[in-house]
N, C-alpha and C positions, 0 to 999 in steps of 0.2 A: 727712236722710238725702238726699232729693231734691238737696242744695244741696251733701255729700260725693261724691255720683255725677257732675253736674256738673264739679266741678272735678279729680274722678281723670279723668274722658275729657280732659278739655281738657291737664292734663299728659303728661309721655311715659310716664308710668308704666304706664299701658294697654298701649301698644307692646311695654313692655319684657315685662311679663308675659305676650303673646302669642307672644313671641320666646323665654319661657324655657319655655312650652308646648309650643311647633312644636319644638322643641331636646331637651326630654325627649322628648318621643313618637318621634323622630327617632331617638333612644340606647334605647328599649326596643323598638323595631321593630325595628331593628341587630341584640341581643339577642335576641327572636325568632324571625331567621331565621337567625340564627351557630347558636342553639341546636338548632334543626329540621334545620341543615346536617350534625349532628355527632350526631344520635340517632342514626340505622340502625347506624353504623360503634361507637359505645357500646355500644349494646343488642345487638351482634351478639357484641360481646367480654365483655361480662357475661354473655352467654347460654354466653360458650365458658367462662368461670372456674367459672360454676354448673354445669356439666356436670362439669368434673375434680373441683370438690370432692366432688360425689355421688355419684361413680363410690369404691369401693374400693380402697385401691394395692393392687396386686399384688410377690408375695414374687418374688424372683429367685431 
């Protein structure tokens, strides 16, 4: 196991793995930020739709 770990650290695979982890974390972070940015608008529209569905229709 020690030999495998040493060869992994000496090769470029470790750096590539770190790059992918950082890239993935950045993409997930951007997704969370985007979700938080649109949440208030989506929530207000959802509440408006729910309110309109809850009120009975009026007969003209």
